[in-house]
N, CA, C and O atoms as a CHARMM CRD file, in Angstrom:
* protein
*
  356
    1    1 MET  N    -14.70500  15.82500 -62.16400 PROA 1      0.00000
    2    1 MET  CA   -14.45400  14.46400 -61.80900 PROA 1      0.00000
    3    1 MET  C    -15.09700  14.09100 -60.47300 PROA 1      0.00000
    4    1 MET  O    -15.56300  12.96600 -60.28900 PROA 1      0.00000
    5    2 ALA  N    -15.11600  15.05300 -59.54200 PROA 2      0.00000
    6    2 ALA  CA   -15.72300  14.81800 -58.26600 PROA 2      0.00000
    7    2 ALA  C    -17.23800  14.49300 -58.38600 PROA 2      0.00000
    8    2 ALA  O    -17.79200  13.66600 -57.66100 PROA 2      0.00000
    9    3 GLN  N    -17.86200  15.20200 -59.35000 PROA 3      0.00000
   10    3 GLN  CA   -19.30300  14.95400 -59.58700 PROA 3      0.00000
   11    3 GLN  C    -19.52700  13.59300 -60.10700 PROA 3      0.00000
   12    3 GLN  O    -20.55700  13.00100 -59.78400 PROA 3      0.00000
   13    4 ILE  N    -18.65700  13.04200 -60.88100 PROA 4      0.00000
   14    4 ILE  CA   -18.77700  11.67800 -61.37400 PROA 4      0.00000
   15    4 ILE  C    -18.70200  10.70900 -60.20600 PROA 4      0.00000
   16    4 ILE  O    -19.48200   9.76000 -60.13700 PROA 4      0.00000
   17    5 GLU  N    -17.76200  10.94000 -59.28000 PROA 5      0.00000
   18    5 GLU  CA   -17.59900  10.07800 -58.14200 PROA 5      0.00000
   19    5 GLU  C    -18.87900  10.15600 -57.23000 PROA 5      0.00000
   20    5 GLU  O    -19.32500   9.14600 -56.68600 PROA 5      0.00000
   21    6 GLU  N    -19.43700  11.36600 -57.09000 PROA 6      0.00000
   22    6 GLU  CA   -20.66000  11.52400 -56.29200 PROA 6      0.00000
   23    6 GLU  C    -21.77000  10.76100 -56.90000 PROA 6      0.00000
   24    6 GLU  O    -22.52900  10.08400 -56.20600 PROA 6      0.00000
   25    7 LEU  N    -21.88300  10.86100 -58.24900 PROA 7      0.00000
   26    7 LEU  CA   -22.99700  10.07400 -58.93800 PROA 7      0.00000
   27    7 LEU  C    -22.81800   8.60100 -58.79800 PROA 7      0.00000
   28    7 LEU  O    -23.78400   7.85800 -58.62600 PROA 7      0.00000
   29    8 LYS  N    -21.55600   8.16300 -58.87100 PROA 8      0.00000
   30    8 LYS  CA   -21.30000   6.70200 -58.77400 PROA 8      0.00000
   31    8 LYS  C    -21.67200   6.24800 -57.32100 PROA 8      0.00000
   32    8 LYS  O    -22.21100   5.15800 -57.12900 PROA 8      0.00000
   33    9 ALA  N    -21.37800   7.09200 -56.32600 PROA 9      0.00000
   34    9 ALA  CA   -21.73300   6.72900 -54.95400 PROA 9      0.00000
   35    9 ALA  C    -23.23200   6.66400 -54.73300 PROA 9      0.00000
   36    9 ALA  O    -23.73000   5.86600 -53.94000 PROA 9      0.00000
   37   10 MET  N    -23.93900   7.52700 -55.45500 PROA 10     0.00000
   38   10 MET  CA   -25.40900   7.51200 -55.31800 PROA 10     0.00000
   39   10 MET  C    -26.04900   6.18800 -55.72700 PROA 10     0.00000
   40   10 MET  O    -27.16000   5.88000 -55.29600 PROA 10     0.00000
   41   11 GLN  N    -25.36200   5.40600 -56.55100 PROA 11     0.00000
   42   11 GLN  CA   -25.89400   4.17700 -57.01600 PROA 11     0.00000
   43   11 GLN  C    -26.01600   3.12800 -55.87700 PROA 11     0.00000
   44   11 GLN  O    -26.75700   2.15200 -55.99700 PROA 11     0.00000
   45   12 ALA  N    -25.29200   3.34900 -54.80400 PROA 12     0.00000
   46   12 ALA  CA   -25.32700   2.36900 -53.71500 PROA 12     0.00000
   47   12 ALA  C    -25.90900   2.95300 -52.42000 PROA 12     0.00000
   48   12 ALA  O    -25.88300   2.29100 -51.38300 PROA 12     0.00000
   49   13 GLN  N    -26.42800   4.17400 -52.47000 PROA 13     0.00000
   50   13 GLN  CA   -26.97100   4.79700 -51.27600 PROA 13     0.00000
   51   13 GLN  C    -28.47300   4.53700 -51.20800 PROA 13     0.00000
   52   13 GLN  O    -29.10000   4.21800 -52.21800 PROA 13     0.00000
   53   14 PRO  N    -29.04500   4.67600 -50.01100 PROA 14     0.00000
   54   14 PRO  CA   -30.52500   4.57400 -49.88000 PROA 14     0.00000
   55   14 PRO  C    -31.20100   5.61000 -50.74000 PROA 14     0.00000
   56   14 PRO  O    -30.65700   6.68600 -50.98800 PROA 14     0.00000
   57   15 TYR  N    -32.37200   5.28300 -51.18600 PROA 15     0.00000
   58   15 TYR  CA   -33.10800   6.15500 -52.15400 PROA 15     0.00000
   59   15 TYR  C    -34.54500   6.29200 -51.71900 PROA 15     0.00000
   60   15 TYR  O    -35.19300   5.27900 -51.45700 PROA 15     0.00000
   61   16 ARG  N    -35.08000   7.51000 -51.62700 PROA 16     0.00000
   62   16 ARG  CA   -36.43500   7.73600 -51.26400 PROA 16     0.00000
   63   16 ARG  C    -37.31100   7.78500 -52.53100 PROA 16     0.00000
   64   16 ARG  O    -37.02300   8.51800 -53.47700 PROA 16     0.00000
   65   17 VAL  N    -38.38200   6.98600 -52.51600 PROA 17     0.00000
   66   17 VAL  CA   -39.38000   7.05400 -53.59400 PROA 17     0.00000
   67   17 VAL  C    -40.64700   7.57300 -53.01700 PROA 17     0.00000
   68   17 VAL  O    -40.93600   7.37300 -51.83700 PROA 17     0.00000
   69   18 PHE  N    -41.42900   8.26000 -53.86100 PROA 18     0.00000
   70   18 PHE  CA   -42.70100   8.81400 -53.34300 PROA 18     0.00000
   71   18 PHE  C    -43.72700   8.82600 -54.47900 PROA 18     0.00000
   72   18 PHE  O    -43.36600   8.79400 -55.65600 PROA 18     0.00000
   73   19 ALA  N    -44.95900   8.87000 -54.12500 PROA 19     0.00000
   74   19 ALA  CA   -46.04300   8.89600 -55.07700 PROA 19     0.00000
   75   19 ALA  C    -47.24400   9.67200 -54.45000 PROA 19     0.00000
   76   19 ALA  O    -47.40700   9.74300 -53.23200 PROA 19     0.00000
   77   20 TYR  N    -48.02500  10.21500 -55.31600 PROA 20     0.00000
   78   20 TYR  CA   -49.21300  10.92800 -54.90500 PROA 20     0.00000
   79   20 TYR  C    -50.43900  10.08400 -55.12600 PROA 20     0.00000
   80   20 TYR  O    -50.65000   9.59000 -56.23400 PROA 20     0.00000
   81   21 ASN  N    -51.25700   9.90000 -54.10900 PROA 21     0.00000
   82   21 ASN  CA   -52.50900   9.15500 -54.19000 PROA 21     0.00000
   83   21 ASN  C    -53.63200  10.15500 -54.35900 PROA 21     0.00000
   84   21 ASN  O    -53.96000  10.90600 -53.44000 PROA 21     0.00000
   85   22 HSD  N    -54.22800  10.15700 -55.56700 PROA 22     0.00000
   86   22 HSD  CA   -55.25900  11.10500 -55.86900 PROA 22     0.00000
   87   22 HSD  C    -56.56600  10.83400 -55.09200 PROA 22     0.00000
   88   22 HSD  O    -57.28200  11.76000 -54.71000 PROA 22     0.00000
   89   23 ARG  N    -56.85000   9.54900 -54.87400 PROA 23     0.00000
   90   23 ARG  CA   -58.06800   9.21100 -54.14800 PROA 23     0.00000
   91   23 ARG  C    -58.06500   9.72100 -52.69800 PROA 23     0.00000
   92   23 ARG  O    -59.05900  10.25200 -52.20100 PROA 23     0.00000
   93   24 ASP  N    -56.92600   9.54300 -52.05100 PROA 24     0.00000
   94   24 ASP  CA   -56.82200   9.96900 -50.63900 PROA 24     0.00000
   95   24 ASP  C    -56.29400  11.37600 -50.49900 PROA 24     0.00000
   96   24 ASP  O    -56.27400  11.92400 -49.39600 PROA 24     0.00000
   97   25 ASP  N    -55.86500  11.97400 -51.60100 PROA 25     0.00000
   98   25 ASP  CA   -55.25300  13.29100 -51.57500 PROA 25     0.00000
   99   25 ASP  C    -54.06800  13.34700 -50.60700 PROA 25     0.00000
  100   25 ASP  O    -53.95900  14.22000 -49.74500 PROA 25     0.00000
  101   26 SER  N    -53.15300  12.31900 -50.81300 PROA 26     0.00000
  102   26 SER  CA   -52.02000  12.26500 -49.85700 PROA 26     0.00000
  103   26 SER  C    -50.79300  11.74500 -50.62300 PROA 26     0.00000
  104   26 SER  O    -50.90100  11.14400 -51.69200 PROA 26     0.00000
  105   27 TRP  N    -49.64800  12.00000 -50.03500 PROA 27     0.00000
  106   27 TRP  CA   -48.38200  11.49600 -50.54600 PROA 27     0.00000
  107   27 TRP  C    -47.96100  10.30600 -49.74400 PROA 27     0.00000
  108   27 TRP  O    -48.20300  10.23900 -48.53900 PROA 27     0.00000
  109   28 SER  N    -47.31900   9.34200 -50.41700 PROA 28     0.00000
  110   28 SER  CA   -46.72900   8.25600 -49.70900 PROA 28     0.00000
  111   28 SER  C    -45.28400   8.16900 -50.14200 PROA 28     0.00000
  112   28 SER  O    -44.93300   8.47400 -51.28200 PROA 28     0.00000
  113   29 GLU  N    -44.41900   7.72500 -49.16600 PROA 29     0.00000
  114   29 GLU  CA   -43.01400   7.59500 -49.51300 PROA 29     0.00000
  115   29 GLU  C    -42.44000   6.34700 -48.87800 PROA 29     0.00000
  116   29 GLU  O    -42.98800   5.80700 -47.91600 PROA 29     0.00000
  117   30 HSD  N    -41.32100   5.89700 -49.43500 PROA 30     0.00000
  118   30 HSD  CA   -40.70500   4.67100 -48.96400 PROA 30     0.00000
  119   30 HSD  C    -39.19600   4.79300 -49.25100 PROA 30     0.00000
  120   30 HSD  O    -38.78000   5.30400 -50.29100 PROA 30     0.00000
  121   31 MET  N    -38.40800   4.31100 -48.30400 PROA 31     0.00000
  122   31 MET  CA   -36.95300   4.28800 -48.48900 PROA 31     0.00000
  123   31 MET  C    -36.55100   2.92700 -49.03500 PROA 31     0.00000
  124   31 MET  O    -36.93400   1.89400 -48.48600 PROA 31     0.00000
  125   32 LEU  N    -35.77900   2.92700 -50.11500 PROA 32     0.00000
  126   32 LEU  CA   -35.24600   1.72000 -50.71100 PROA 32     0.00000
  127   32 LEU  C    -33.73400   1.67100 -50.34300 PROA 32     0.00000
  128   32 LEU  O    -33.08900   2.70400 -50.16700 PROA 32     0.00000
  129   33 PRO  N    -33.20300   0.44100 -50.23600 PROA 33     0.00000
  130   33 PRO  CA   -31.78500   0.33700 -49.91100 PROA 33     0.00000
  131   33 PRO  C    -30.89800   0.88600 -51.00500 PROA 33     0.00000
  132   33 PRO  O    -29.79400   1.34900 -50.71600 PROA 33     0.00000
  133   34 THR  N    -31.32700   0.85200 -52.21700 PROA 34     0.00000
  134   34 THR  CA   -30.55900   1.42000 -53.38100 PROA 34     0.00000
  135   34 THR  C    -31.61700   2.01300 -54.31100 PROA 34     0.00000
  136   34 THR  O    -32.79900   1.68800 -54.19800 PROA 34     0.00000
  137   35 PRO  N    -31.19200   2.88000 -55.22700 PROA 35     0.00000
  138   35 PRO  CA   -32.15100   3.43400 -56.18200 PROA 35     0.00000
  139   35 PRO  C    -32.83900   2.37500 -57.04100 PROA 35     0.00000
  140   35 PRO  O    -32.27100   1.32000 -57.32600 PROA 35     0.00000
  141   36 ASP  N    -34.05800   2.67500 -57.44200 PROA 36     0.00000
  142   36 ASP  CA   -34.78600   1.72500 -58.30500 PROA 36     0.00000
  143   36 ASP  C    -34.22600   1.81200 -59.75100 PROA 36     0.00000
  144   36 ASP  O    -33.33300   2.61100 -60.03000 PROA 36     0.00000
  145   37 ALA  N    -34.75600   0.99700 -60.63200 PROA 37     0.00000
  146   37 ALA  CA   -34.20000   0.88500 -61.97900 PROA 37     0.00000
  147   37 ALA  C    -34.29400   2.26100 -62.71000 PROA 37     0.00000
  148   37 ALA  O    -33.34700   2.66300 -63.38600 PROA 37     0.00000
  149   38 LYS  N    -35.37000   2.93300 -62.57700 PROA 38     0.00000
  150   38 LYS  CA   -35.55500   4.25000 -63.25800 PROA 38     0.00000
  151   38 LYS  C    -34.51900   5.25900 -62.78000 PROA 38     0.00000
  152   38 LYS  O    -33.91300   5.96600 -63.58600 PROA 38     0.00000
  153   39 ALA  N    -34.31200   5.32500 -61.42300 PROA 39     0.00000
  154   39 ALA  CA   -33.32800   6.24500 -60.91400 PROA 39     0.00000
  155   39 ALA  C    -31.92100   5.79300 -61.29800 PROA 39     0.00000
  156   39 ALA  O    -31.08400   6.65100 -61.57700 PROA 39     0.00000
  157   40 LEU  N    -31.62400   4.54200 -61.32600 PROA 40     0.00000
  158   40 LEU  CA   -30.31800   4.07000 -61.74400 PROA 40     0.00000
  159   40 LEU  C    -30.04300   4.43200 -63.19500 PROA 40     0.00000
  160   40 LEU  O    -28.91400   4.76600 -63.55400 PROA 40     0.00000
  161   41 GLN  N    -31.08900   4.36600 -64.03600 PROA 41     0.00000
  162   41 GLN  CA   -30.93400   4.75600 -65.44700 PROA 41     0.00000
  163   41 GLN  C    -30.61900   6.24300 -65.53700 PROA 41     0.00000
  164   41 GLN  O    -29.75900   6.62200 -66.33200 PROA 41     0.00000
  165   42 ALA  N    -31.27100   7.09800 -64.76400 PROA 42     0.00000
  166   42 ALA  CA   -31.02400   8.51800 -64.80100 PROA 42     0.00000
  167   42 ALA  C    -29.62000   8.82400 -64.27800 PROA 42     0.00000
  168   42 ALA  O    -28.91300   9.65600 -64.84600 PROA 42     0.00000
  169   43 ILE  N    -29.22200   8.16000 -63.20900 PROA 43     0.00000
  170   43 ILE  CA   -27.83200   8.35900 -62.69800 PROA 43     0.00000
  171   43 ILE  C    -26.81400   7.91900 -63.73700 PROA 43     0.00000
  172   43 ILE  O    -25.83900   8.63100 -63.97800 PROA 43     0.00000
  173   44 SER  N    -27.01600   6.76700 -64.35600 PROA 44     0.00000
  174   44 SER  CA   -26.12000   6.26000 -65.37000 PROA 44     0.00000
  175   44 SER  C    -25.99400   7.21100 -66.54800 PROA 44     0.00000
  176   44 SER  O    -24.90200   7.41900 -67.07600 PROA 44     0.00000
  177   45 ILE  N    -27.10800   7.78200 -66.95300 PROA 45     0.00000
  178   45 ILE  CA   -27.09400   8.77300 -68.07500 PROA 45     0.00000
  179   45 ILE  C    -26.29900   9.97100 -67.64500 PROA 45     0.00000
  180   45 ILE  O    -25.49300  10.46600 -68.43300 PROA 45     0.00000
  181   46 ALA  N    -26.47800  10.47600 -66.42700 PROA 46     0.00000
  182   46 ALA  CA   -25.76400  11.61900 -65.95200 PROA 46     0.00000
  183   46 ALA  C    -24.27900  11.34700 -65.87000 PROA 46     0.00000
  184   46 ALA  O    -23.48200  12.22500 -66.20000 PROA 46     0.00000
  185   47 ILE  N    -23.87400  10.14400 -65.43500 PROA 47     0.00000
  186   47 ILE  CA   -22.47700   9.77200 -65.41900 PROA 47     0.00000
  187   47 ILE  C    -21.92100   9.79500 -66.81600 PROA 47     0.00000
  188   47 ILE  O    -20.84500  10.35100 -67.03600 PROA 47     0.00000
  189   48 GLY  N    -22.63600   9.19100 -67.79800 PROA 48     0.00000
  190   48 GLY  CA   -22.19000   9.14100 -69.15800 PROA 48     0.00000
  191   48 GLY  C    -21.99600  10.52900 -69.71400 PROA 48     0.00000
  192   48 GLY  O    -20.98400  10.78200 -70.36900 PROA 48     0.00000
  193   49 ILE  N    -22.94100  11.45900 -69.47700 PROA 49     0.00000
  194   49 ILE  CA   -22.80000  12.77900 -69.96600 PROA 49     0.00000
  195   49 ILE  C    -21.58900  13.48400 -69.37300 PROA 49     0.00000
  196   49 ILE  O    -20.85600  14.15900 -70.09600 PROA 49     0.00000
  197   50 ARG  N    -21.36200  13.33800 -68.05200 PROA 50     0.00000
  198   50 ARG  CA   -20.22700  13.94600 -67.38500 PROA 50     0.00000
  199   50 ARG  C    -18.90400  13.41600 -67.96100 PROA 50     0.00000
  200   50 ARG  O    -17.98900  14.17900 -68.27100 PROA 50     0.00000
  201   51 VAL  N    -18.83500  12.06900 -68.09500 PROA 51     0.00000
  202   51 VAL  CA   -17.64100  11.48300 -68.66100 PROA 51     0.00000
  203   51 VAL  C    -17.36000  11.99300 -70.03600 PROA 51     0.00000
  204   51 VAL  O    -16.21800  12.33200 -70.34800 PROA 51     0.00000
  205   52 ASP  N    -18.39100  12.06000 -70.88800 PROA 52     0.00000
  206   52 ASP  CA   -18.24800  12.53700 -72.23600 PROA 52     0.00000
  207   52 ASP  C    -17.73400  14.00000 -72.24000 PROA 52     0.00000
  208   52 ASP  O    -16.84000  14.34000 -73.01600 PROA 52     0.00000
  209   53 LYS  N    -18.28800  14.83200 -71.39600 PROA 53     0.00000
  210   53 LYS  CA   -17.85400  16.23400 -71.33400 PROA 53     0.00000
  211   53 LYS  C    -16.39300  16.34800 -70.92500 PROA 53     0.00000
  212   53 LYS  O    -15.64500  17.16200 -71.46800 PROA 53     0.00000
  213   54 VAL  N    -15.98100  15.49600 -69.93000 PROA 54     0.00000
  214   54 VAL  CA   -14.59700  15.55100 -69.47700 PROA 54     0.00000
  215   54 VAL  C    -13.67500  15.13200 -70.60900 PROA 54     0.00000
  216   54 VAL  O    -12.62900  15.74700 -70.81500 PROA 54     0.00000
  217   55 LEU  N    -14.05700  14.07900 -71.35500 PROA 55     0.00000
  218   55 LEU  CA   -13.24800  13.58700 -72.48500 PROA 55     0.00000
  219   55 LEU  C    -13.18500  14.65600 -73.57700 PROA 55     0.00000
  220   55 LEU  O    -12.11300  14.87800 -74.14000 PROA 55     0.00000
  221   56 GLN  N    -14.27200  15.30800 -73.88600 PROA 56     0.00000
  222   56 GLN  CA   -14.25400  16.36500 -74.88600 PROA 56     0.00000
  223   56 GLN  C    -13.32100  17.50400 -74.43400 PROA 56     0.00000
  224   56 GLN  O    -12.54200  18.01400 -75.24000 PROA 56     0.00000
  225   57 LEU  N    -13.39200  17.89800 -73.18000 PROA 57     0.00000
  226   57 LEU  CA   -12.50100  18.94600 -72.71400 PROA 57     0.00000
  227   57 LEU  C    -11.04400  18.53900 -72.72400 PROA 57     0.00000
  228   57 LEU  O    -10.16500  19.35100 -73.01500 PROA 57     0.00000
  229   58 MET  N    -10.78900  17.28300 -72.40600 PROA 58     0.00000
  230   58 MET  CA    -9.38000  16.78600 -72.46500 PROA 58     0.00000
  231   58 MET  C     -8.87700  16.83300 -73.92600 PROA 58     0.00000
  232   58 MET  O     -7.73900  17.24000 -74.16000 PROA 58     0.00000
  233   59 ARG  N     -9.67200  16.44000 -74.87300 PROA 59     0.00000
  234   59 ARG  CA    -9.31000  16.43700 -76.27500 PROA 59     0.00000
  235   59 ARG  C     -9.06200  17.88300 -76.74800 PROA 59     0.00000
  236   59 ARG  O     -8.07300  18.18400 -77.41600 PROA 59     0.00000
  237   60 PHE  N    -10.00600  18.76100 -76.37100 PROA 60     0.00000
  238   60 PHE  CA    -9.86700  20.19400 -76.72800 PROA 60     0.00000
  239   60 PHE  C     -8.60200  20.79100 -76.08900 PROA 60     0.00000
  240   60 PHE  O     -7.90800  21.59800 -76.70600 PROA 60     0.00000
  241   61 ASP  N     -8.32000  20.38500 -74.85700 PROA 61     0.00000
  242   61 ASP  CA    -7.17700  20.91000 -74.15000 PROA 61     0.00000
  243   61 ASP  C     -5.86400  20.42000 -74.77600 PROA 61     0.00000
  244   61 ASP  O     -4.86900  21.14400 -74.75200 PROA 61     0.00000
  245   62 GLU  N     -5.84800  19.22200 -75.32700 PROA 62     0.00000
  246   62 GLU  CA    -4.64600  18.68400 -75.97800 PROA 62     0.00000
  247   62 GLU  C     -4.24400  19.54300 -77.18600 PROA 62     0.00000
  248   62 GLU  O     -3.06300  19.73800 -77.47100 PROA 62     0.00000
  249   63 LYS  N     -5.26900  20.04700 -77.88300 PROA 63     0.00000
  250   63 LYS  CA    -5.04600  20.83800 -79.07300 PROA 63     0.00000
  251   63 LYS  C     -4.51800  22.25300 -78.66000 PROA 63     0.00000
  252   63 LYS  O     -3.74900  22.89000 -79.38000 PROA 63     0.00000
  253   64 ASP  N     -4.94600  22.67000 -77.53900 PROA 64     0.00000
  254   64 ASP  CA    -4.58600  24.04000 -77.06500 PROA 64     0.00000
  255   64 ASP  C     -3.37600  23.92500 -76.12700 PROA 64     0.00000
  256   64 ASP  O     -2.74300  22.87200 -76.05200 PROA 64     0.00000
  257   65 ASN  N     -3.07500  24.96800 -75.44600 PROA 65     0.00000
  258   65 ASN  CA    -1.92700  24.96600 -74.57100 PROA 65     0.00000
  259   65 ASN  C     -2.23300  24.76000 -73.08400 PROA 65     0.00000
  260   65 ASN  O     -1.42800  25.10300 -72.21700 PROA 65     0.00000
  261   66 GLY  N     -3.38900  24.20600 -72.81400 PROA 66     0.00000
  262   66 GLY  CA    -3.76300  23.94500 -71.41800 PROA 66     0.00000
  263   66 GLY  C     -4.59800  25.01700 -70.80800 PROA 66     0.00000
  264   66 GLY  O     -5.01600  24.88000 -69.65800 PROA 66     0.00000
  265   67 ALA  N     -4.86200  26.06800 -71.51200 PROA 67     0.00000
  266   67 ALA  CA    -5.63500  27.20000 -70.96100 PROA 67     0.00000
  267   67 ALA  C     -7.05500  26.73400 -70.59800 PROA 67     0.00000
  268   67 ALA  O     -7.59700  27.13500 -69.56800 PROA 67     0.00000
  269   68 ALA  N     -7.64300  25.90200 -71.43500 PROA 68     0.00000
  270   68 ALA  CA    -9.02100  25.46900 -71.14800 PROA 68     0.00000
  271   68 ALA  C     -9.12500  24.67300 -69.87200 PROA 68     0.00000
  272   68 ALA  O    -10.04600  24.84600 -69.07300 PROA 68     0.00000
  273   69 ARG  N     -8.13300  23.77500 -69.69800 PROA 69     0.00000
  274   69 ARG  CA    -8.12600  22.94500 -68.48400 PROA 69     0.00000
  275   69 ARG  C     -7.89000  23.81600 -67.27300 PROA 69     0.00000
  276   69 ARG  O     -8.54000  23.59800 -66.25100 PROA 69     0.00000
  277   70 ALA  N     -7.02000  24.76500 -67.32300 PROA 70     0.00000
  278   70 ALA  CA    -6.74900  25.66500 -66.22000 PROA 70     0.00000
  279   70 ALA  C     -7.98200  26.51300 -65.88300 PROA 70     0.00000
  280   70 ALA  O     -8.28200  26.74300 -64.71100 PROA 70     0.00000
  281   71 ALA  N     -8.68100  26.96700 -66.90300 PROA 71     0.00000
  282   71 ALA  CA    -9.90400  27.76200 -66.65600 PROA 71     0.00000
  283   71 ALA  C    -11.00000  26.86300 -66.00500 PROA 71     0.00000
  284   71 ALA  O    -11.70700  27.31500 -65.10500 PROA 71     0.00000
  285   72 ILE  N    -11.12900  25.64800 -66.44400 PROA 72     0.00000
  286   72 ILE  CA   -12.13000  24.75600 -65.87400 PROA 72     0.00000
  287   72 ILE  C    -11.75600  24.43500 -64.41700 PROA 72     0.00000
  288   72 ILE  O    -12.63100  24.45600 -63.55100 PROA 72     0.00000
  289   73 LEU  N    -10.52200  24.14800 -64.13400 PROA 73     0.00000
  290   73 LEU  CA   -10.14700  23.86300 -62.75000 PROA 73     0.00000
  291   73 LEU  C    -10.35400  25.06200 -61.85500 PROA 73     0.00000
  292   73 LEU  O    -10.76600  24.92400 -60.70400 PROA 73     0.00000
  293   74 ASP  N    -10.06700  26.24700 -62.38600 PROA 74     0.00000
  294   74 ASP  CA   -10.32500  27.46000 -61.58400 PROA 74     0.00000
  295   74 ASP  C    -11.80600  27.65600 -61.31500 PROA 74     0.00000
  296   74 ASP  O    -12.21800  28.04800 -60.22300 PROA 74     0.00000
  297   75 LEU  N    -12.60000  27.36800 -62.35500 PROA 75     0.00000
  298   75 LEU  CA   -14.05400  27.43600 -62.17500 PROA 75     0.00000
  299   75 LEU  C    -14.54900  26.45800 -61.17700 PROA 75     0.00000
  300   75 LEU  O    -15.40400  26.80500 -60.36300 PROA 75     0.00000
  301   76 MET  N    -14.04500  25.21100 -61.19100 PROA 76     0.00000
  302   76 MET  CA   -14.44100  24.18100 -60.24700 PROA 76     0.00000
  303   76 MET  C    -14.06300  24.56400 -58.81400 PROA 76     0.00000
  304   76 MET  O    -14.84400  24.35100 -57.88600 PROA 76     0.00000
  305   77 ASP  N    -12.84400  25.13700 -58.63100 PROA 77     0.00000
  306   77 ASP  CA   -12.43400  25.59200 -57.33600 PROA 77     0.00000
  307   77 ASP  C    -13.35600  26.66300 -56.80600 PROA 77     0.00000
  308   77 ASP  O    -13.71800  26.63100 -55.63000 PROA 77     0.00000
  309   78 THR  N    -13.75500  27.63000 -57.65500 PROA 78     0.00000
  310   78 THR  CA   -14.60000  28.71500 -57.26000 PROA 78     0.00000
  311   78 THR  C    -15.93500  28.16100 -56.88400 PROA 78     0.00000
  312   78 THR  O    -16.47800  28.56600 -55.85600 PROA 78     0.00000
  313   79 LEU  N    -16.51400  27.24200 -57.66200 PROA 79     0.00000
  314   79 LEU  CA   -17.81500  26.64700 -57.34000 PROA 79     0.00000
  315   79 LEU  C    -17.80800  25.86700 -56.04500 PROA 79     0.00000
  316   79 LEU  O    -18.76000  25.91200 -55.26600 PROA 79     0.00000
  317   80 ARG  N    -16.67800  25.12500 -55.82200 PROA 80     0.00000
  318   80 ARG  CA   -16.52800  24.40700 -54.57600 PROA 80     0.00000
  319   80 ARG  C    -16.49400  25.30000 -53.37300 PROA 80     0.00000
  320   80 ARG  O    -17.11600  25.01600 -52.35000 PROA 80     0.00000
  321   81 GLU  N    -15.74600  26.41000 -53.50100 PROA 81     0.00000
  322   81 GLU  CA   -15.64200  27.36600 -52.42700 PROA 81     0.00000
  323   81 GLU  C    -17.01400  28.02700 -52.14900 PROA 81     0.00000
  324   81 GLU  O    -17.40500  28.20200 -50.99400 PROA 81     0.00000
  325   82 ASP  N    -17.71900  28.38200 -53.20900 PROA 82     0.00000
  326   82 ASP  CA   -19.04900  28.96200 -53.06100 PROA 82     0.00000
  327   82 ASP  C    -20.01600  27.94700 -52.39100 PROA 82     0.00000
  328   82 ASP  O    -20.85200  28.31300 -51.56400 PROA 82     0.00000
  329   83 GLY  N    -19.87200  26.70800 -52.76900 PROA 83     0.00000
  330   83 GLY  CA   -20.74300  25.67100 -52.19300 PROA 83     0.00000
  331   83 GLY  C    -20.43800  25.49000 -50.68200 PROA 83     0.00000
  332   83 GLY  O    -21.35600  25.32300 -49.87900 PROA 83     0.00000
  333   84 GLU  N    -19.18900  25.52500 -50.32500 PROA 84     0.00000
  334   84 GLU  CA   -18.80700  25.39900 -48.90100 PROA 84     0.00000
  335   84 GLU  C    -19.23800  26.58100 -48.08300 PROA 84     0.00000
  336   84 GLU  O    -19.62300  26.43600 -46.92300 PROA 84     0.00000
  337   85 LYS  N    -19.17600  27.77400 -48.68700 PROA 85     0.00000
  338   85 LYS  CA   -19.71100  28.99700 -47.97400 PROA 85     0.00000
  339   85 LYS  C    -21.20000  28.91000 -47.76600 PROA 85     0.00000
  340   85 LYS  O    -21.71300  29.30300 -46.71800 PROA 85     0.00000
  341   86 GLY  N    -21.91200  28.38500 -48.78300 PROA 86     0.00000
  342   86 GLY  CA   -23.39100  28.25100 -48.67400 PROA 86     0.00000
  343   86 GLY  C    -23.72900  27.20000 -47.68300 PROA 86     0.00000
  344   86 GLY  O    -24.73700  27.35100 -46.99300 PROA 86     0.00000
  345   87 ALA  N    -22.97100  26.13300 -47.54600 PROA 87     0.00000
  346   87 ALA  CA   -23.28800  25.05600 -46.58700 PROA 87     0.00000
  347   87 ALA  C    -23.07800  25.54100 -45.15500 PROA 87     0.00000
  348   87 ALA  O    -23.74500  25.07800 -44.22900 PROA 87     0.00000
  349   88 LYS  N    -22.16000  26.46400 -44.98400 PROA 88     0.00000
  350   88 LYS  CA   -21.82400  26.96400 -43.60900 PROA 88     0.00000
  351   88 LYS  C    -22.86800  28.01900 -43.17500 PROA 88     0.00000
  352   88 LYS  O    -23.02800  28.26200 -41.97900 PROA 88     0.00000
  353   89 SER  N    -23.55300  28.62500 -44.10200 PROA 89     0.00000
  354   89 SER  CA   -24.53200  29.68400 -43.75500 PROA 89     0.00000
  355   89 SER  C    -25.73300  29.13200 -43.11000 PROA 89     0.00000
  356   89 SER  O    -26.64400  29.88100 -42.75800 PROA 89     0.00000
């Protein structure tokens, strides 16, 4: 769920676009106040996929005794801790 919130926040954050100029053999970049349409489309698709996966897991978990949800939450905690350790290094 936190990843969904991060993706939603990305829709309103500044976005760097870049392109390669073959004639000059150089890269150019520009900061936009928000992502362009193509980036917004990719972010929206990612949000849709994440939401769908969460809903599938919730439906699966309803059929089971909660073990799937507990395992996913444990995995998310482990990944979050590993990410925090990596950020501190």
